[in-house]
N, C-alpha and C positions, 0 to 999 in steps of 0.2 A: 782148617779151620772151622772152628765149630759155630755150629748152626741152632738157633731156639726154638723149639718148636710150641704151637700153643694146642691143646685138644678142643674137640670143642665146644663140651659143656667148659671151660674154662674164659671160651670166646661170648659161648650167652651170658655165665658172669658179669660179661666187662661190659656187654651192650646196654644191662640194666643199671648201671653205674648212669647216675644223673649226670647232666653236664657242668661242669662250675660254674656256669654264666646262669643257671636256672632258679629259682625261687619255689620251695613248692612248703603248702602253709595248710595246717587243717584247722578245722570249725575253730573251735577255741583261738588261734592263732589270727586266724580272720577276725573273729571277733574284738580280741584285742585289740588289733590293729584299726578298723574299723570305728573304736572308742576314743581312741588315741588322734583319731584324722578328725574326727568330729571335734570331739573337744577340743582341738590348739584351732582348728577354726574357730568357732564359737567365740573362744578365748578373743582370740583375733579380732573377732568380729563385734563384742560386746566393748573388749580394749579401748578397743581407738576409738572410742566417744569419750576415750579422758584422757587417750595420747598426741590427738588429733588438735592445737592448742584453736577453741571456737569462740570466739568474742562476741559478739554482733554490736556494736554499735548503736545510736539510737536511728528512727530510721532505715534500717537493716533490710536486705532484699537479696533472694538469691541471684548468686550470678549464676546465669540460663541462659545464657548464649552460646551458639556455634554446638561443637563438642559437648559443652558442658548442660547442655538440655536434658540429656538423658541422665545426668548422676543424680539419680534418684533417691540415693543414700545421705548425701548431703544432705537434699529436701528433708528427707526424714529428719535428718540432725536438728536439720533447722527448728522443724513441727514440735521436734521436743523440747528444746526450748523456749522458744515461745510459748509454748503451755505450761511450763513453769514462773515466766515473766509479763504475762499478757492475759486481758481479760475474753480478749477476741481474736478470732482468726478470720481474716480478710481474704476470701480466696478466689481465682481466677484465673485468666489469660493474661496478656501483657496488658491490656486494657489496666487491671490492675497492678501489675509489676509498675508500670510508668515507663510505655517505653519514649513518651516525645521529656522528657520530664528526666530532672533530675532527681535524685533518691531522695531528697529532703525537697520535694514537689510532688508526691504519689497523693492518691486519694487518702490512703491509709495519714500519713503526714498531717492532711487539714483537716482529718477526722478525730486526729488525735489533738492538734490546736483547737478545734472547737472543744472536744472536751476537758482542755486544760493540761490533758495525763497525757502518759503514753501507755495508751490501752487495747490499742489496736496494730496487729503483728502484720505484714503484709506479706502473703503465700501465693501471690500471684507468680505466674511461669511464665513464659513465653512460649505462644501455642499453644496453651492447656485448651485446647475443643472441650464438649461438654462430654464427651464419654471418654476422654482424658481423665477428667474430674473425679470420673466415676471410677477407673480405672487407677487414677492415685489414691483416691481414698480406700481403694479394694487391697492395694498390693501394699502400697507406703504410708499409708494413713494410721500407724499403730499408735500414734501417740494423740491421735484429732479423736479424743473421748470424752464426753462429761464435763464441756465446754460450751462457750457460744459460737455461733460464726455468721459471717455472712458470705453466704453465695452467689457469685455472679453471674447470670445468665445471657449470655450475649448472644442475640439473634442477627449477628453474621452466620453462626457457625449453621443456622436453619436457612441462611437469603436464598441458598442455592445448592442444587444435587452436588455439584464439587466440595464446597467446605463441611456438607453431611457426609464426606467418605465413600459419595457413591458416586465420584464422577471420576474425570480422566488425572485423579492430583498422585500422581507415581509417589511423590517425598511429601506424603504428608506429616505433619506434627506429631509426636509422640507414639510412632507405631506399637514404641512397646507397654503401651497404656492401652490402646484400642483393644476391645473384645479378637481373637485370633483367629475363630469359627465363623463368623457371624453371613448368612448368604447375602447379603446386602451388601458390603462394603468390598469395596474392590482394592486389592490390596495390594497386589504388584509384587507381590514379596512370594518365595518359596515357601512351601508346606515345612521345610528344615529350619527356614529364617521364625517361620513364627513360632512352630516349635521351641528352638531355641527363646523366643524371646517368654514363652511360656513357662520356661522349664528357667528364668533366671527371675521371676514374680515370685514365682514358689518357694524359692530358697533364696534366703538375705544374701549368703555369701558373695552370689554375682555381683550385683549392685555394688557391693564392699569394694569388691576386686576392679570394677568399672569406675568407680571414683578415683582408687589409685590410682590408675594407668589415666585417666582422664587430668589428675590433678597431680601429679608428678613425672610421667613418666609420657606426656605431648601425645596422651591419646594413642598411646602405638600400648602390646604388648611385651610383657620383659626383655622376652627374646627379640622380639624388632630395637625394640633400643638400644640390649647390647649391642645389635649388629649395626646401628648409626650409631654407638658410641662404646667402640673399642676398648679405647681407655682409661673410661669410669669405670668406678665401684656401682654397682644398681642398686647398692644401698644409700650410697648419700643422696642419690636422687631426692630419697624419704624425709621432709624436717619434717613433718610433722608441722603444719602451717596449713590453716583452711582459706581454701582461693581470694583473693582479696575483694572486698565491696565494691559492685558498679557502681559510683556515686556520678559519672559524666549521663547523658540520653544517649541512646544511641540514634535515635531520632533528628530531624533536621529543626523540628520547634516553627514550622511553619504550618498555615491553615491551609485548609482542602481548598481553598477560592484561591488565594495565594500561589500555590500547585498547578492552578488550572486541571482538575483533575474531573472526570468526565461524569454526565449524572449515572445511576444504573439503575438498568430495569430490571430487579432482585425478581425470579419466581416465587418466593420462599416454598419451603418445601412442606407438604400436608403431616399433619399431625402420624399419622396411621401409618406414615411411612420413613420418616424422621429416623434415624440411625441414632442423630446428638440428642434429639428429645428423649429419645427411651437412658440415655445415656446420662442425661439430667435425673430424670426421674429415677435412674438405679443412685444415682449420689444421694440425694434425699431418702431415698430407703436406707441405705448404709448413714446416713447421717443419726438419724434416729433412730437404728441401732446401738449405736455409740453413745444415746443419753444427752447427744447435740442439740442445742438452743439453735435454732437456724430462722436467719431472714434470708431472705433474694433481695437480692438489687437487679433488675430488668433493664440492662445498660454498663455503659450507656451506648449509643446507634445513633451515627449520621442519615438521619430521615430524611433531613435538607438533601439529602445528595440521590433520592429515590424520584424516581416519574412516578407522578399522580398516577398510575395505576398501578406501580410497584408500590407505592406508597397504602393504596384501600388492602391491598392484598396484605401488606404488614399489616396493617391495626386488625387486619380480623385473624389474623396472627396472635397477637397478641393480645387481644382477647381473649382468646382460647387459653393462652397459656395463667393468667389472671385467673381463669374461670376454675381451670384444676388445682394451682394454689392453695383458691379460698377452699374448694373441696376437700383438699390436704390440708387447709388448716396450717400452712404457711404465710405469712406477712412478706408483704412484698412493697417495694418502691420502687415505682416506674419513670425515671428521668429521661425516657426517649424523648417524650414531646412535651414542649411549652413550658422548661427548666433551663437547658442550656439552648444559647446563642449561636448561629453557625458557623461563627470565627472560631469557637471553643474547642473546634474538629478541627484535626492532623490531617483525617480521612476520613474512612468509613465506620469508623469505631473510637480511636486514639485520640484523648483528650489532652488538649495543652496544659500546662500550668492552669492558667486564670479558670478554666472545666471545673478542674480539679476545686478550688478553692469551692466555686459556687454549688459546684456536685454537693462536698461536703456539707455544704450549710443550709442546703435547700432537704438533704437528709435529717439536721440536728433538729430540724424545725417543725418535721412531720409529725404528726399525730401516732403514726400507727409505729413509726422506727422507736421515736423517745416512749413509747407503751414497753418495746422489748427492750428497749436498755434499762429498762426502770424492775425489767424481769429477768435480766442476765444474773449468772449462777456465778 
């Protein structure tokens, strides 16, 4: 019987042979790999605008309910389209979006009807508070520039510490758009999660990845989707069809008195303490840097639902808002008092169809708004 022997030097040489599963790249190869990776990523990012069919109808509004609320890539695509086809952006929360009405009964619809042509684009998003407006413009407002915008200020977001993001609101709207390191916000989220949000915002590719997950994979990662659908080809799920337009109202369409909602004794947050007010001013500053022609819509807000003491606190707050806007040179229209009847409100701020028609008509008759319209770009 013969035995093979391996000398000590041969063993050392064998130990130096790399494992067959290992890949070692030098500096040049890493550079080529990174160029290819980012080239493919950005090619897909910008190509998706052309590949995915997106042909908005009149009175279009973003599909922004439930998991689609954080589909900010789709929102940026809508602003891109709106900038090319509309004269005015109307930006705000679900009041602007039209929670209690169908898509052809919103504020933007009636403003277009008053104008006689389709010039106002509905950029409302469910739950887009003032800090969220600031974040949306900062991170996903690349197409909001050199144009005209009506920016909503909803007093609801300053009515109490909870809505001001400083209370016990564990699942507040749009955490990705809020400042991630403010000492005044109660986040109820880990630092890792907030750093993840910041990473998503700084790099546009994650926003597209989230859009694909939401639009085609049921809000699951590709791996989770494959596990849930083991016999389907994941590429077959990508149809390049944008989310369908939300035509119908999610709300019940009843006024607040019919619902028997209680009166509110809202404290209203002082200016120097408010996260939302700081966010709103930040949004105005960013719009100014983007060369936007800005008009501020104060409200709608249901002052009929406030107690006498709360109503007094509200009047003081809104007076300070107007002074600040005047000092900064922003025209405004206040629809919170003396314009809208009580039965036009579905709750503390959302309007019914008739309220939208009244508001649009009053705005078009307002001297300040008409002057702003004459100066639009």
